[in-house]
N, CA, C and O of each residue as an XYZ file, in Angstrom:
984
protein
N      52.553    217.072    163.951
C      53.582    218.077    164.222
C      53.681    218.371    165.695
O      54.781    218.512    166.230
N      52.531    218.467    166.370
C      52.504    218.702    167.816
C      53.080    217.538    168.556
O      53.764    217.721    169.562
N      52.825    216.354    168.091
C      53.354    215.165    168.794
C      54.854    215.166    168.719
O      55.517    214.835    169.702
N      55.419    215.533    167.569
C      56.878    215.576    167.434
C      57.483    216.611    168.335
O      58.536    216.401    168.938
N      56.799    217.743    168.420
C      57.302    218.803    169.319
C      57.303    218.345    170.760
O      58.233    218.622    171.517
N      56.238    217.635    171.131
C      56.142    217.141    172.519
C      57.244    216.150    172.799
O      57.833    216.174    173.879
N      57.541    215.272    171.845
C      58.600    214.266    172.072
C      59.948    214.938    172.208
O      60.741    214.558    173.070
N      60.236    215.961    171.347
C      61.504    216.674    171.439
C      61.622    217.411    172.768
O      62.692    217.461    173.375
N      60.498    217.985    173.209
C      60.542    218.699    174.497
C      60.801    217.733    175.641
O      61.539    218.038    176.578
N      60.170    216.541    175.548
C      60.389    215.548    176.636
C      61.818    215.085    176.635
O      62.401    214.901    177.703
N      62.417    214.885    175.449
C      63.816    214.447    175.409
C      64.729    215.513    175.968
O      65.679    215.227    176.696
N      64.412    216.788    175.601
C      65.253    217.875    176.144
C      65.141    217.944    177.649
O      66.127    218.166    178.352
N      63.921    217.752    178.138
C      63.728    217.795    179.608
C      64.478    216.669    180.270
O      65.088    216.867    181.322
N      64.449    215.495    179.683
C      65.167    214.351    180.292
C      66.655    214.608    180.293
O      67.336    214.301    181.271
N      67.188    215.185    179.177
C      68.621    215.459    179.129
C      69.022    216.490    180.166
O      70.049    216.361    180.832
N      68.166    217.545    180.294
C      68.481    218.580    181.310
C      68.425    217.996    182.704
O      69.243    218.338    183.557
N      67.445    217.099    182.947
C      67.337    216.483    184.285
C      68.544    215.624    184.583
O      69.031    215.602    185.713
N      69.039    214.908    183.567
C      70.231    214.067    183.792
C      71.447    214.918    184.055
O      72.280    214.575    184.894
N      71.563    216.058    183.327
C      72.723    216.940    183.582
C      72.676    217.526    184.975
O      73.703    217.638    185.644
N      71.464    217.909    185.423
C      71.346    218.474    186.795
C      71.659    217.433    187.838
O      72.287    217.739    188.852
N      71.227    216.190    187.604
C      71.507    215.123    188.584
C      72.989    214.842    188.656
O      73.506    214.568    189.739
N      73.718    214.904    187.494
C      75.178    214.689    187.548
C      75.885    215.771    188.302
O      76.850    215.519    189.023
N      75.378    217.046    188.125
C      76.021    218.139    188.876
C      75.818    217.984    190.362
O      76.750    218.207    191.135
N      74.607    217.601    190.790
C      74.350    217.426    192.238
C      75.138    216.255    192.789
O      75.571    216.297    193.940
N      75.337    215.210    191.997
C      76.106    214.056    192.485
C      77.550    214.444    192.712
O      78.188    213.897    193.612
N      78.095    215.371    191.931
C      79.497    215.792    192.124
C      79.679    216.562    193.393
O      80.749    216.510    194.001
N      78.627    217.303    193.828
C      78.765    218.138    195.041
C      78.274    217.403    196.268
O      79.049    217.166    197.195
N      77.015    217.040    196.294
C      76.440    216.364    197.471
C      75.694    215.170    197.000
O      75.095    215.190    195.925
N      75.715    214.090    197.805
C      74.973    212.895    197.379
C      73.509    213.174    197.401
O      73.019    213.837    198.316
N      72.771    212.676    196.392
C      71.310    212.874    196.295
C      70.704    211.618    195.754
O      71.380    210.857    195.061
N      69.480    211.381    196.038
C      68.817    210.171    195.530
C      68.787    210.202    194.002
O      68.818    211.266    193.383
N      68.727    209.018    193.420
C      68.740    208.859    191.960
C      67.529    209.530    191.322
O      66.447    209.594    191.905
N      67.751    210.035    190.084
C      66.640    210.709    189.361
C      65.593    209.699    188.950
O      65.885    208.531    188.693
N      64.418    210.161    188.897
C      63.320    209.278    188.499
C      63.527    208.796    187.051
O      64.124    209.518    186.252
N      63.067    207.641    186.714
C      63.246    207.160    185.325
C      62.510    208.052    184.347
O      61.491    208.675    184.647
N      63.091    208.074    183.155
C      62.515    208.949    182.110
C      61.116    208.527    181.726
O      60.292    209.353    181.335
N      60.849    207.220    181.841
C      59.524    206.744    181.444
C      58.459    207.273    182.358
O      57.372    207.665    181.932
N      58.824    207.273    183.723
C      57.834    207.766    184.685
C      57.678    209.248    184.550
O      56.585    209.770    184.769
N      58.780    209.986    184.180
C      58.691    211.446    184.086
C      58.123    211.914    182.767
O      57.801    213.094    182.626
N      57.989    211.036    181.806
C      57.486    211.463    180.482
C      56.090    212.017    180.523
O      55.864    213.070    179.928
N      55.101    211.374    181.199
C      53.758    211.970    181.207
C      53.738    213.352    181.780
O      53.045    214.241    181.286
N      54.575    213.543    182.921
C      54.581    214.888    183.515
C      55.204    215.885    182.567
O      54.723    217.012    182.451
N      56.312    215.475    181.857
C      56.948    216.400    180.917
C      56.029    216.710    179.761
O      55.986    217.837    179.267
N      55.269    215.669    179.319
C      54.332    215.919    178.227
C      53.235    216.870    178.628
O      52.795    217.705    177.836
N      52.789    216.737    179.884
C      51.744    217.667    180.360
C      52.276    219.068    180.411
O      51.581    220.012    180.036
N      53.561    219.229    180.892
C      54.128    220.574    180.962
C      54.374    221.128    179.563
O      54.198    222.321    179.316
N      54.796    220.224    178.624
C      55.035    220.711    177.256
C      53.765    221.166    176.584
O      53.803    222.103    175.787
N      52.619    220.527    176.879
C      51.346    220.939    176.290
C      50.958    222.320    176.737
O      50.219    223.026    176.051
N      51.456    222.700    177.881
C      51.145    224.043    178.370
C      52.172    225.039    177.906
O      52.023    226.231    178.175
N      53.240    224.594    177.200
C      54.282    225.491    176.676
C      55.312    225.844    177.707
O      56.061    226.794    177.477
N      55.420    225.131    178.876
C      56.409    225.435    179.929
C      57.280    224.228    180.090
O      56.769    223.120    180.247
N      58.606    224.406    180.056
C      59.563    223.298    180.241
C      59.792    223.095    181.729
O      60.266    224.006    182.409
N      59.460    221.905    182.251
C      59.604    221.606    183.705
C      60.800    220.693    183.917
O      61.052    219.791    183.118
N      61.471    220.909    184.904
C      62.658    220.091    185.304
C      62.322    219.355    186.584
O      61.886    219.970    187.557
N      62.527    217.998    186.597
C      62.259    217.173    187.788
C      63.490    217.219    188.672
O      64.506    216.613    188.330
N      63.431    217.936    189.826
C      64.534    218.038    190.818
C      64.121    217.326    192.097
O      63.014    217.512    192.602
N      64.995    216.544    192.586
C      64.722    215.833    193.869
C      64.760    216.823    195.032
O      65.590    217.732    195.059
N      63.870    216.641    195.970
C      63.891    217.544    197.147
C      65.191    217.395    197.914
O      65.770    216.308    197.937
N      65.660    218.460    198.541
C      66.940    218.366    199.302
C      66.821    217.382    200.450
O      65.799    217.293    201.131
N      67.903    216.652    200.634
C      67.937    215.669    201.728
C      68.065    216.393    203.073
O      68.983    217.188    203.276
N      67.137    216.108    203.984
C      67.256    216.785    205.301
C      68.532    216.353    206.021
O      68.936    215.193    205.941
N      69.154    217.282    206.714
C      70.405    216.902    207.430
C      70.148    215.853    208.499
O      69.139    215.872    209.204
N      71.077    214.962    208.585
C      70.959    213.884    209.601
C      71.125    214.478    210.996
O      72.127    215.126    211.300
N      70.116    214.241    211.835
C      70.261    214.814    213.205
C      71.459    214.196    213.914
O      71.726    213.005    213.755
N      72.182    214.994    214.695
C      73.367    214.432    215.413
C      72.937    213.395    216.435
O      71.932    213.554    217.127
N      73.709    212.350    216.510
C      73.398    211.288    217.490
C      73.663    211.795    218.904
O      74.628    212.518    219.151
N      72.791    211.403    219.822
C      73.001    211.862    221.228
C      74.297    211.301    221.790
O      74.679    210.171    221.486
N      74.967    212.092    222.608
C      76.234    211.590    223.183
C      75.992    210.390    224.085
O      74.986    210.318    224.791
N      76.921    209.457    224.053
C      76.810    208.261    224.918
C      76.918    208.673    226.387
O      77.719    209.536    226.745
N      76.094    208.038    227.232
C      76.169    208.390    228.678
C      77.541    208.073    229.245
O      78.134    207.027    228.983
N      78.013    209.017    230.026
C      79.334    208.824    230.640
C      79.280    207.690    231.649
O      78.319    207.559    232.408
N      80.323    206.873    231.647
C      80.381    205.740    232.593
C      80.541    206.272    234.017
O      81.252    207.245    234.268
N      79.848    205.590    234.944
C      79.941    206.000    236.359
C      81.354    205.743    236.875
O      81.931    204.688    236.609
N      81.912    206.707    237.615
C      83.277    206.489    238.120
C      83.328    205.318    239.090
O      82.453    205.151    239.939
N      84.368    204.516    238.945
C      84.536    203.361    239.836
C      84.832    203.829    241.276
O      85.561    204.802    241.470
N      84.269    203.141    242.282
C      84.544    203.554    243.679
C      86.014    203.410    244.006
O      86.641    202.399    243.689
N      86.550    204.426    244.640
C      87.966    204.430    244.996
C      88.166    203.756    246.351
O      87.428    204.010    247.302
N      89.162    202.907    246.417
C      89.496    202.232    247.684
C      90.242    203.197    248.591
O      91.221    203.812    248.166
N      89.790    203.340    249.845
C      90.523    204.266    250.744
C      91.954    203.811    250.937
O      92.204    202.607    251.007
N      92.900    204.728    251.025
C      94.311    204.331    251.195
C      94.528    203.628    252.512
O      93.929    203.992    253.524
N      95.388    202.616    252.504
C      95.701    201.874    253.730
C      96.520    202.740    254.671
O      97.336    203.545    254.220
N      96.309    202.583    256.001
C      97.108    203.386    256.943
C      98.573    203.019    256.854
O      98.899    201.862    256.589
N      99.460    203.964    257.065
C     100.902    203.655    256.971
C     101.321    202.664    258.027
O     100.879    202.734    259.174
N     102.178    201.735    257.634
C     102.666    200.723    258.577
C     103.602    201.378    259.588
O     104.332    202.305    259.235
N     103.596    200.899    260.881
C     104.506    201.488    261.883
C     105.949    201.215    261.536
O     106.272    200.191    260.934
N     106.796    202.114    261.907
C     108.219    201.962    261.646
C     108.776    200.798    262.455
O     108.326    200.546    263.573
N     109.759    200.083    261.894
C     110.335    198.964    262.664
C     110.991    199.472    263.934
O     111.655    200.508    263.953
N     110.781    198.700    264.999
C     111.368    199.074    266.287
C     110.511    199.999    267.103
O     110.884    200.356    268.220
N     109.357    200.406    266.574
C     108.479    201.284    267.334
C     107.142    200.603    267.496
O     106.726    199.837    266.627
N     106.476    200.865    268.570
C     105.166    200.301    268.853
C     104.142    201.424    268.833
O     104.450    202.556    269.207
N     102.910    201.112    268.392
C     101.891    202.169    268.366
C     101.614    202.711    269.749
O     101.554    201.983    270.739
N     101.447    204.012    269.773
C     101.196    204.644    271.070
C      99.776    204.354    271.523
O      98.828    204.403    270.738
N      99.657    204.056    272.780
C      98.328    203.825    273.343
C      97.717    205.164    273.731
O      98.423    206.064    274.186
N      96.409    205.297    273.553
C      95.777    206.576    273.906
C      95.880    206.860    275.386
O      95.757    205.967    276.224
N      96.108    208.123    275.686
C      96.211    208.515    277.079
C      94.848    208.482    277.747
O      93.826    208.823    277.154
N      94.871    208.067    278.981
C      93.613    208.027    279.720
C      93.193    209.444    280.092
O      94.006    210.257    280.532
N      91.923    209.716    279.909
C      91.425    211.047    280.239
C      91.424    211.239    281.742
O      91.298    210.286    282.510
N      91.566    212.486    282.144
C      91.635    212.793    283.570
C      90.315    212.562    284.276
O      90.283    212.425    285.499
N      89.211    212.517    283.514
C      87.920    212.344    284.155
C      87.634    210.904    284.555
O      86.730    210.650    285.351
N      88.413    209.938    283.998
C      88.161    208.548    284.316
C      88.861    208.166    285.603
O      89.946    208.659    285.910
N      88.224    207.282    286.350
C      88.796    206.822    287.614
C      89.893    205.809    287.333
O      89.709    204.919    286.504
N      91.029    205.928    288.007
C      92.128    205.005    287.819
C      91.823    203.673    288.500
O      91.064    203.601    289.467
N      92.444    202.614    287.959
C      92.219    201.284    288.523
C      92.836    201.211    289.910
O      93.912    201.768    290.126
N      92.184    200.539    290.859
C      92.745    200.452    292.215
C      94.023    199.632    292.227
O      94.146    198.642    291.505
N      94.961    200.047    293.043
C      96.227    199.336    293.165
C      96.021    198.051    293.945
O      95.462    198.085    295.042
N      96.465    196.896    293.400
C      96.250    195.647    294.136
C      97.022    195.645    295.446
O      98.151    196.131    295.518
N      96.409    195.102    296.459
C      97.051    195.046    297.761
C      98.153    193.990    297.749
O      98.000    192.952    297.105
N      99.259    194.237    298.449
C     100.325    193.235    298.507
C      99.851    191.979    299.217
O      99.048    192.025    300.149
N     100.380    190.846    298.742
C      99.996    189.572    299.342
C     100.447    189.518    300.799
O     101.597    189.816    301.121
N      99.540    189.142    301.651
C      99.856    189.067    303.075
C     100.589    187.762    303.388
O     100.323    186.715    302.797
N     101.498    187.860    304.315
C     102.242    186.681    304.724
C     101.352    185.787    305.573
O     100.629    186.261    306.449
N     101.413    184.506    305.306
C     100.623    183.569    306.093
C     101.151    183.526    307.515
O     102.323    183.235    307.753
N     100.288    183.813    308.430
C     100.678    183.797    309.832
C     100.374    182.432    310.440
O      99.553    181.666    309.935
N     101.062    182.158    311.537
C     100.857    180.881    312.215
C      99.617    180.896    313.098
O      98.788    181.804    313.049
N      99.535    179.865    313.893
C      98.402    179.735    314.800
C      98.541    180.702    315.972
O      99.627    181.203    316.266
N      97.418    180.947    316.626
C      97.430    181.824    317.805
C      97.877    181.017    319.018
O      97.123    180.805    319.968
N      99.124    180.577    318.951
C      99.705    179.742    320.009
C     101.114    180.244    320.288
O     101.848    180.581    319.359
N     101.493    180.295    321.548
C     102.843    180.679    321.958
C     103.686    179.436    322.225
O     103.175    178.379    322.593
N     104.980    179.595    322.030
C     105.944    178.543    322.347
C     106.952    179.102    323.349
O     107.446    180.221    323.206
N     107.236    178.304    324.348
C     108.230    178.692    325.343
C     109.549    178.038    324.977
O     109.655    176.813    324.920
N     110.572    178.882    324.726
C     111.889    178.401    324.310
C     112.886    178.649    325.440
O     113.037    179.776    325.913
N     113.565    177.580    325.866
C     114.585    177.668    326.929
C     115.927    177.265    326.328
O     116.164    176.090    326.048
N     116.814    178.261    326.132
C     118.146    178.018    325.599
C     119.124    177.916    326.771
O     119.098    178.728    327.696
N     119.977    176.911    326.710
C     121.002    176.720    327.736
C     122.368    176.686    327.067
O     122.631    175.836    326.215
N     123.238    177.618    327.458
C     124.603    177.694    326.921
C     125.528    177.138    328.000
O     125.586    177.677    329.105
N     126.244    176.071    327.687
C     127.149    175.420    328.643
C     128.579    175.665    328.202
O     128.970    175.302    327.092
N     129.373    176.299    329.099
C     130.774    176.617    328.820
C     131.624    175.800    329.784
O     131.528    175.959    331.001
N     132.470    174.909    329.219
C     133.281    174.007    330.051
C     134.708    173.964    329.528
O     134.941    173.890    328.321
N     135.663    174.013    330.457
C     137.082    173.951    330.124
C     137.646    172.671    330.741
O     137.723    172.540    331.963
N     138.032    171.749    329.895
C     138.617    170.489    330.369
C     137.659    169.748    331.289
O     136.487    169.545    330.971
N     138.212    169.338    332.473
C     137.421    168.593    333.451
C     136.836    169.501    334.523
O     136.265    169.017    335.501
N     136.972    170.815    334.350
C     136.423    171.748    335.339
C     134.905    171.730    335.274
O     134.330    171.393    334.239
N     134.246    172.096    336.389
C     132.781    172.130    336.380
C     132.275    173.091    335.303
O     132.831    174.178    335.147
N     131.254    172.722    334.575
C     130.745    173.585    333.498
C     130.016    174.804    334.049
O     129.473    174.783    335.154
N     130.017    175.849    333.262
C     129.287    177.078    333.582
C     128.105    177.167    332.628
O     128.269    177.160    331.408
N     126.880    177.254    333.221
C     125.671    177.260    332.390
C     125.010    178.635    332.442
O     124.947    179.292    333.480
N     124.522    179.033    331.273
C     123.775    180.293    331.153
C     122.460    179.958    330.449
O     122.471    179.314    329.399
N     121.323    180.388    331.015
C     119.999    180.053    330.483
C     119.317    181.309    329.961
O     119.328    182.360    330.602
N     118.728    181.172    328.785
C     117.999    182.270    328.147
C     116.609    181.740    327.800
O     116.485    180.696    327.160
N     115.563    182.454    328.218
C     114.185    182.014    327.998
C     113.405    183.106    327.261
O     113.557    184.297    327.532
N     112.570    182.663    326.328
C     111.705    183.607    325.607
C     110.422    182.901    325.175
O     110.420    181.698    324.914
N     109.329    183.666    325.105
C     108.051    183.188    324.582
C     107.829    183.816    323.194
O     107.861    185.036    323.033
N     107.605    182.953    322.214
C     107.459    183.424    320.834
C     106.188    182.814    320.239
O     105.909    181.630    320.429
N     105.417    183.642    319.510
C     104.212    183.152    318.848
C     104.577    182.263    317.668
O     105.659    182.380    317.092
N     103.657    181.375    317.321
C     103.872    180.454    316.203
C     104.088    181.240    314.907
O     103.263    182.078    314.543
N     105.183    180.971    314.221
C     105.499    181.627    312.958
C     106.146    182.988    313.099
O     106.405    183.636    312.085
N     106.422    183.454    314.312
C     107.051    184.762    314.521
C     108.500    184.567    314.948
O     109.016    183.451    314.888
N     109.161    185.635    315.377
C     110.582    185.579    315.721
C     110.817    186.212    317.085
O     110.048    187.054    317.549
N     111.908    185.777    317.710
C     112.337    186.342    318.997
C     113.829    186.620    318.971
O     114.587    185.918    318.301
N     114.247    187.641    319.700
C     115.658    188.027    319.696
C     116.024    188.606    321.059
O     115.284    189.410    321.625
N     117.187    188.181    321.581
C     117.702    188.699    322.849
C     119.167    189.069    322.636
O     119.948    188.292    322.086
N     119.529    190.296    323.091
C     120.898    190.799    322.988
C     121.390    191.159    324.398
O     120.743    191.907    325.132
N     122.569    190.595    324.753
C     123.176    190.882    326.054
C     124.650    191.191    325.838
O     125.365    190.426    325.190
N     125.102    192.320    326.386
C     126.511    192.719    326.288
C     127.039    193.017    327.697
O     126.380    193.682    328.496
N     128.236    192.513    327.975
C     128.904    192.750    329.263
C     130.281    193.355    328.998
O     131.000    192.924    328.097
N     130.630    194.353    329.791
C     131.934    195.021    329.665
C     132.856    194.512    330.779
O     132.525    194.633    331.958
N     134.005    193.946    330.413
C     134.923    193.296    331.330
C     136.235    194.088    331.364
O     136.796    194.429    330.323
N     136.720    194.377    332.598
C     137.995    195.074    332.790
C     139.012    194.054    333.287
O     138.795    193.383    334.296
N     140.113    193.947    332.572
C     141.142    192.966    332.918
C     142.498    193.661    333.009
O     142.705    194.738    332.449
N     143.414    193.017    333.728
C     144.736    193.612    333.944
C     145.504    193.655    332.624
O     145.479    192.717    331.827
N     146.162    194.744    332.436
C     147.026    194.968    331.284
C     146.267    194.948    329.934
O     146.881    194.774    328.881
N     144.954    195.123    329.976
C     144.173    195.140    328.735
C     143.110    196.223    328.824
O     142.745    196.676    329.908
N     142.625    196.625    327.657
C     141.531    197.592    327.598
C     140.207    196.879    327.928
O     140.138    195.652    327.845
N     139.177    197.618    328.293
C     137.880    196.997    328.572
C     137.413    196.167    327.374
O     137.561    196.577    326.222
N     136.847    194.995    327.665
C     136.402    194.054    326.634
C     134.888    193.897    326.712
O     134.328    193.734    327.796
N     134.225    193.947    325.544
C     132.775    193.743    325.461
C     132.521    192.268    325.155
O     132.998    191.744    324.148
N     131.771    191.610    326.025
C     131.448    190.198    325.849
C     129.964    190.090    325.493
O     129.121    190.391    326.338
N     129.610    189.664    324.253
C     128.207    189.556    323.865
C     127.654    188.147    324.116
O     128.384    187.157    324.110
N     126.346    188.100    324.333
C     125.608    186.842    324.394
C     124.254    187.120    323.729
O     123.370    187.718    324.341
N     124.098    186.683    322.476
C     122.905    187.006    321.679
C     122.303    185.719    321.141
O     123.013    184.813    320.704
N     120.949    185.660    321.183
C     120.219    184.493    320.693
C     119.060    184.990    319.828
O     118.344    185.915    320.211
N     118.879    184.365    318.652
C     117.735    184.622    317.773
C     116.992    183.300    317.566
O     117.606    182.238    317.460
N     115.637    183.388    317.510
C     114.837    182.178    317.356
C     113.653    182.454    316.437
O     113.055    183.530    316.481
N     113.320    181.465    315.599
C     112.178    181.539    314.669
C     111.430    180.196    314.739
O     111.698    179.316    313.922
N     110.507    180.017    315.687
C     109.799    178.734    315.813
C     108.545    178.696    314.939
O     107.947    179.729    314.637
N     108.161    177.477    314.539
C     106.959    177.263    313.747
C     106.412    175.874    314.048
O     107.139    174.883    313.984
N     105.136    175.811    314.374
C     104.499    174.533    314.668
C     104.152    173.847    313.348
O     103.495    174.433    312.487
N     104.600    172.598    313.200
C     104.363    171.826    311.984
C     103.778    170.472    312.415
O     104.512    169.524    312.693
N     102.434    170.405    312.465
C     101.774    169.190    312.931
C     102.013    168.995    314.428
O     101.657    169.853    315.236
N     102.612    167.873    314.788
C     102.944    167.600    316.201
C     104.383    167.967    316.524
O     104.825    167.775    317.657
N     105.125    168.492    315.550
C     106.520    168.857    315.749
C     106.683    170.371    315.719
O     105.742    171.109    315.426
N     107.885    170.812    316.026
C     108.225    172.238    316.050
C     109.465    172.419    315.186
O     110.493    171.782    315.416
N     109.360    173.284    314.201
C     110.504    173.630    313.361
C     111.124    174.900    313.927
O     110.453    175.922    314.069
N     112.422    174.823    314.251
C     113.086    175.955    314.906
C     114.360    176.316    314.159
O     115.197    175.462    313.867
N     114.487    177.626    313.853
C     115.740    178.191    313.364
C     116.303    179.068    314.466
O     115.632    179.983    314.945
N     117.544    178.786    314.872
C     118.145    179.502    315.999
C     119.591    179.848    315.668
O     120.265    179.136    314.924
N     120.055    180.969    316.243
C     121.445    181.408    316.079
C     121.965    181.909    317.417
O     121.216    182.425    318.246
N     123.275    181.744    317.604
C     123.931    182.124    318.856
C     125.207    182.888    318.548
O     125.967    182.509    317.658
N     125.439    183.966    319.287
C     126.694    184.722    319.223
C     127.251    184.820    320.645
O     126.612    185.356    321.550
N     128.460    184.285    320.809
C     129.039    184.192    322.163
C     130.540    184.432    322.047
O     131.142    184.156    321.009
N     131.147    184.954    323.134
C     132.577    185.262    323.121
C     133.223    184.649    324.366
O     132.694    184.762    325.472
N     134.390    183.990    324.167
C     135.127    183.324    325.244
C     136.358    184.163    325.595
O     137.101    184.595    324.714
N     136.556    184.381    326.876
C     137.720    185.128    327.347
C     138.769    184.167    327.873
O     138.448    183.112    328.420
N     140.017    184.542    327.700
C     141.141    183.722    328.159
C     142.028    184.561    329.059
O     142.268    185.741    328.803
N     142.506    183.929    330.112
C     143.439    184.613    330.995
C     144.813    184.697    330.343
O     145.178    183.870    329.507
N     145.558    185.710    330.743
C     146.897    185.890    330.184
C     147.813    184.786    330.702
O     147.825    184.507    331.901
N     148.581    184.153    329.814
C     149.505    183.112    330.296
C     150.594    183.680    331.197
O     151.111    182.957    332.048
N     150.953    184.929    331.044
C     151.966    185.576    331.875
C     151.476    186.986    332.191
O     150.682    187.548    331.436
N     151.937    187.557    333.289
C     151.450    188.901    333.645
C     151.761    189.955    332.596
O     151.008    190.920    332.461
N     152.832    189.801    331.861
C     153.185    190.814    330.866
C     152.390    190.666    329.560
O     152.373    191.585    328.741
N     151.746    189.536    329.368
C     151.035    189.290    328.108
C     149.552    189.604    328.269
O     148.989    189.374    329.340
N     148.906    190.129    327.222
C     147.476    190.438    327.316
C     146.638    189.170    327.256
O     147.077    188.138    326.748
N     145.432    189.266    327.782
C     144.509    188.138    327.745
C     143.928    187.985    326.337
O     143.910    188.933    325.552
N     143.466    186.799    326.040
C     142.923    186.519    324.718
C     141.404    186.313    324.771
O     140.808    186.305    325.848
N     140.790    186.147    323.600
C     139.345    185.912    323.510
C     139.035    185.137    322.221
O     139.773    185.203    321.238
N     137.933    184.410    322.263
C     137.466    183.637    321.130
C     135.976    183.913    320.920
O     135.200    183.904    321.875
N     135.575    184.160    319.657
C     134.175    184.450    319.334
C     133.545    183.228    318.671
O     134.169    182.556    317.849
N     132.304    182.958    319.043
C     131.540    181.838    318.483
C     130.244    182.381    317.868
O     129.509    183.126    318.517
N     129.975    182.012    316.638
C     128.719    182.374    315.953
C     128.137    181.101    315.366
O     128.795    180.423    314.577
N     126.897    180.769    315.747
C     126.265    179.534    315.307
C     124.884    179.846    314.728
O     124.219    180.791    315.152
N     124.468    179.039    313.755
C     123.132    179.140    313.169
C     122.707    177.745    312.743
O     123.449    177.053    312.045
N     121.502    177.324    313.164
C     121.064    175.963    312.908
C     119.542    175.920    312.812
O     118.845    176.730    313.424
N     119.029    174.945    312.019
C     117.598    174.684    311.913
C     117.367    173.225    312.289
O     118.044    172.330    311.785
N     116.403    172.994    313.182
C     116.171    171.640    313.685
C     114.678    171.415    313.899
O     113.902    172.362    314.030
N     114.288    170.117    313.931
C     112.923    169.705    314.235
C     112.902    169.202    315.675
O     113.655    168.300    316.039
N     112.032    169.794    316.485
C     111.977    169.486    317.910
C     110.651    168.828    318.265
O     109.653    168.969    317.558
N     110.671    168.117    319.363
C     109.451    167.552    319.932
C     109.005    168.426    321.090
O     109.824    169.056    321.759
N     107.692    168.458    321.321
C     107.135    169.312    322.355
C     107.604    168.848    323.738
O     107.381    167.708    324.145
N     108.278    169.799    324.462
C     108.708    169.539    325.838
C     109.947    168.695    325.973
O     110.235    168.234    327.078
N     110.706    168.459    324.908
C     111.892    167.612    324.943
C     113.117    168.468    324.672
O     113.131    169.246    323.718
N     114.171    168.331    325.520
C     115.416    169.081    325.331
C     116.232    168.464    324.212
O     116.343    167.244    324.094
N     116.808    169.349    323.381
C     117.587    168.902    322.225
C     118.849    169.740    322.125
O     118.802    170.965    322.232
N     119.989    169.064    321.917
C     121.249    169.761    321.719
C     121.317    170.231    320.267
O     121.274    169.415    319.346
N     121.424    171.540    320.064
C     121.490    172.104    318.726
C     122.912    172.133    318.180
O     123.112    171.839    317.001
N     123.912    172.479    319.001
C     125.287    172.581    318.501
C     126.253    172.486    319.671
O     125.876    172.654    320.832
N     127.524    172.207    319.330
C     128.611    172.170    320.306
C     129.867    172.684    319.614
O     130.305    172.120    318.612
N     130.444    173.755    320.151
C     131.605    174.404    319.538
C     132.832    174.167    320.400
O     132.726    174.009    321.616
N     134.003    174.142    319.763
C     135.272    173.918    320.454
C     136.185    175.108    320.230
O     136.171    175.741    319.173
N     136.974    175.395    321.246
C     137.979    176.452    321.149
C     139.133    175.933    320.303
O     139.661    174.861    320.598
N     139.546    176.655    319.254
C     140.624    176.141    318.410
C     141.980    176.063    319.110
O     142.878    175.405    318.585
N     142.178    176.710    320.289
C     143.477    176.719    320.951
C     143.509    175.870    322.217
O     144.579    175.413    322.618
N     142.379    175.652    322.847
C     142.329    174.899    324.106
C     141.259    173.811    324.006
O     140.622    173.635    322.968
N     141.082    173.089    325.109
C     140.063    172.055    325.163
C     138.723    172.596    325.661
O     137.903    171.846    326.190
N     138.512    173.873    325.492
C     137.262    174.502    325.913
C     136.182    174.245    324.858
O     136.448    174.279    323.657
N     134.958    173.988    325.332
C     133.846    173.734    324.416
C     132.588    174.431    324.921
O     132.399    174.622    326.122
N     131.733    174.805    323.967
C     130.491    175.510    324.256
C     129.349    174.726    323.618
O     129.386    174.416    322.427
N     128.319    174.404    324.431
C     127.183    173.615    323.962
C     125.917    174.466    324.028
O     125.672    175.168    325.009
N     125.108    174.387    322.946
C     123.820    175.110    322.891
C     122.706    174.067    322.898
O     122.646    173.202    322.024
N     121.824    174.158    323.895
C     120.715    173.225    324.069
C     119.428    174.024    324.175
O     119.416    175.130    324.716
N     118.319    173.447    323.644
C     117.048    174.152    323.654
C     115.921    173.174    323.994
O     115.962    171.993    323.652
N     114.931    173.708    324.671
C     113.719    172.960    325.003
C     112.526    173.820    324.591
O     112.343    174.930    325.091
N     111.720    173.289    323.674
C     110.570    174.023    323.146
C     109.293    173.388    323.691
O     109.109    172.173    323.622
N     108.412    174.234    324.236
C     107.159    173.761    324.820
C     106.018    174.597    324.258
O     106.068    175.827    324.257
N     104.976    173.893    323.774
C     103.789    174.587    323.249
C     102.902    174.960    324.422
O     102.505    174.100    325.208
N     102.590    176.251    324.539
C     101.745    176.744    325.632
C     100.300    176.741    325.118
O      99.944    177.508    324.224
N      99.461    175.845    325.714
C      98.064    175.728    325.290
C      97.144    176.456    326.239
O      95.930    176.463    326.038
């Protein structure tokens, strides 16, 4: 009789345990109930003591939250490129500070000077009308090698039935020694006066301006130019003799 009671109690306990496990499965997931065979000895032991025991699974501990993933390191940012200069403009150069010394100004190139030698220039102006004896005028100057010389002569002439006339005689010279020769640039300004063809008519005049460059030999006379009067047979000759003074 006791054995039958124990078996009925074990069956009731198993049925109650299955009902409790179904209720827990509907609400929260729980591990499966132990098999009835394994729980029978425990139920039989509890039934022998007159107490109905129910096999309940211990509550499942809550799953600890997973640690947050480490944040990725921010990527290095590239510095922005400087703005491009506007077309048609050039970048400004920094101003020089007042404390800095300014660069020295380059000296102007000096002109090459000639040798320390003088040249004696003798200009002869010959004025001749037709077959009449010529009239000669001589002009002399000493000029250093590579330098220049200039002579200006003006004469005031008073003539009948005319206002006073200024008669110029000007010579410019630029000699330069070139090896054994002399390079000379010379110019002449001269004025020719004419007598009046009749007492009632005024006298006339003719102006001559010459400029020439020639190669001369030391101590040798050279004719530089010869000019003619456009109205008469009058002619003017310019001759020069260059001598190196040693």
